[in-house]
N, C-alpha and C positions, 0 to 999 in steps of 0.2 A: 175245699178249693177245687173248682173244676179246672182241669188242664186239657188242652186241645193239642193233638199231635197230628200233623199232616205228613204225607209222603207221596211219592210218585211223580214228581215233576222231573223235568230234564229237557234234553235237546232231541228234536225229532225233525225229520224232513217233511216237507209239505206232502199231504196225503196220508201221513202216518197217524198212529194212534198212541194215546197215553191214558193211563188210568190213575186218577188221584184218589187217595184215601184220607179220611179224617176220623180220628177216634177220640172220644172223650173219656177221661178218667177222673177219679176223685169224687164220684157221685154215683148214687144208686138210681137216680132219676133220669128219665129220658127227656130230651128237650121237646118243646112244643113244635119246633120246626128246625130244619137244618138246611144250610145253603152254601153255595159257592159264589164268591165274588172275585172280580179280577181288576187289576189296575195296570194299564200299559204306561210306558214312559210318557210324561207330559199330558196324561189324560186323567180324568176323574175315575174313581172306583165305580164299577158297574156290576149289577146283578147278572149272574150267569144262569143259575138254576136254584130252585128251592124245592124242598119236599116237607110236607107236614107230618105230624105224628100219625095221621090217618092215611098217609100215602099219596095225597094229592101233590101234583108236581106243577111247576111253573118254569118256563124257560125264556131267556132273552130271544128275540126274533133272530138274532145273528147266529144262534147255535142250534135252533130247532132242527130236528132231523139228523143232527150230527152228534150231539152230546146227550148222554142219558144219566140222570141222577137216580141213585137208589140208596137204600139203607138196610142195615142189619140191626134190628131192634135189640137183639140179645147182646150185641156188643157195643151198642150206642155208636155205631160207625156209619158214616155216609161216604158214598163213592161218587166219582164223576168219571164216566167213561167218555173219552173224547176221541171221535173218529173224524176222518177227512180233515185233519188239521191244516190250517193255512197260516201264512205269516202274520195275518191280522189277529190271530189268537195268541200271539206272543204277549205275555204279561206275567205279573205275579198273581197267583191264585190263592185266595184266602178262604178258609172255612169259617162259617158262622154257625153258632149253636144258640138258638133262642130259648133261654130259660126264664122268660119274663114271668111266668106263673109260679115257678118254684123259687127262683132267686131274685127276680125283679130286674134282670139284666141279660145282655147277650155276652157270649164268650167268643173270642176270635183266636184262630191259629196264627202262627208266625208268618205264614205265607210260604209258598213254594214256587220257584221259577219255572215257567214253561216257555221254551224258545222253539219256534218253528222256522226252519230255514227253507229258503226257496230253491 
């Protein structure tokens, strides 16, 4: 059973930075891809950034140049470095691990709150 644990959310002032982490446990396999999604109050969940097993990255236009996704293969961990945060980044951020090839499904973290004050 794959378990996903997130950390790093919190409250920060506009212009500040936060780093989110997401680690998988309960498996020896690496995911096909890892990503971060977010959902703000009253809005649908949206993709923030993804990274494939080969290291290719993809970002939402709204975070390009401010956020950086990276991974540690040895630890099956994915990070999201968020800089120049603004109040529009306030949301619950959730980690997604794509194990479609290994287990035929995705695994999600419980979500971590990021709040940016103006």
